C-alpha positions in Angstrom: 0.0 0.0 0.0 1.1 3.5 -0.7 -0.1 6.5 1.3 -0.3 10.1 0.2 -1.3 13.2 2.1 -3.6 15.9 0.6 -4.4 19.3 2.1 -8.1 20.0 2.4 -9.4 23.5 3.2 -12.8 22.7 4.7 -14.1 19.8 6.9 -16.6 17.2 5.8 -15.8 16.9 2.1 -14.5 13.3 2.5 -14.6 10.8 5.4 -12.5 7.8 6.3 -13.5 4.8 4.1 -14.6 7.0 1.1 -13.4 5.8 -2.4 -11.9 8.9 -4.1 -10.8 9.6 -7.7 -7.5 11.5 -8.1 -6.4 13.6 -11.1 -2.8 14.3 -12.0 -1.2 17.6 -13.1 2.2 17.8 -14.6 4.5 20.8 -14.3 7.9 21.2 -15.7 9.6 19.3 -12.9 6.9 17.8 -10.7 3.6 16.1 -10.5 0.7 17.2 -8.2 -2.5 15.4 -7.5 -6.0 16.5 -6.6 -8.9 14.6 -5.0 -11.8 15.3 -7.4 -13.9 17.3 -7.6 -11.4 19.8 -6.2 -11.6 18.5 -2.6 -8.0 18.4 -1.6 -4.5 18.8 -3.2 -1.2 17.0 -2.7 2.2 18.4 -2.5 4.8 18.1 -5.3 6.2 14.7 -6.3 9.2 14.0 -8.6 8.9 11.9 -11.7 10.2 8.8 -9.9 7.5 9.2 -7.2 4.7 9.5 -9.7 1.4 7.9 -8.7 0.2 5.1 -10.9 -3.3 4.8 -9.5 -6.2 7.2 -10.1 -8.4 5.9 -7.3 -7.8 5.4 -3.6 -9.5 5.0 -0.2 -9.4 7.6 2.5 -7.7 6.1 5.5 -7.9 9.2 7.8 -8.8 12.9 7.9 -6.7 14.8 10.4 -7.4 18.3 11.8 -4.4 20.3 12.9 -3.8 24.0 13.6 -2.6 24.2 10.0 -5.8 22.8 8.5 -7.3 19.5 7.4 -5.2 16.7 6.0 -6.5 13.7 4.1 -4.5 10.5 4.1 -5.3 8.3 1.1 -4.2 4.7 0.5 -3.5 3.5 -3.0 -3.1 -0.1 -4.1 0.5 0.1 -5.2 4.0 -0.2 -3.8 5.3 2.9 -1.9 7.8 4.6 -4.3 9.9 5.9 -1.4 10.3 2.4 0.1 11.1 0.8 -3.3 13.8 3.4 -4.3 
């Protein structure tokens, strides 16, 4: 399993156990991902860390003083562990 963290601006948009679709955006050097429809956005990932799945399951939604974070599990090997 591979986990990714996404930043969400408002509570209640997704909950643990939800199946979510993820879109990919390519910039010159990085890839970013968004839980659709525009629910939460990931940080930047290098080419060798690119996500292969476009669907995952929300494992947890965390609330911190910096906002809401969604942890999503994808059915693929963790790129950081395999590199």
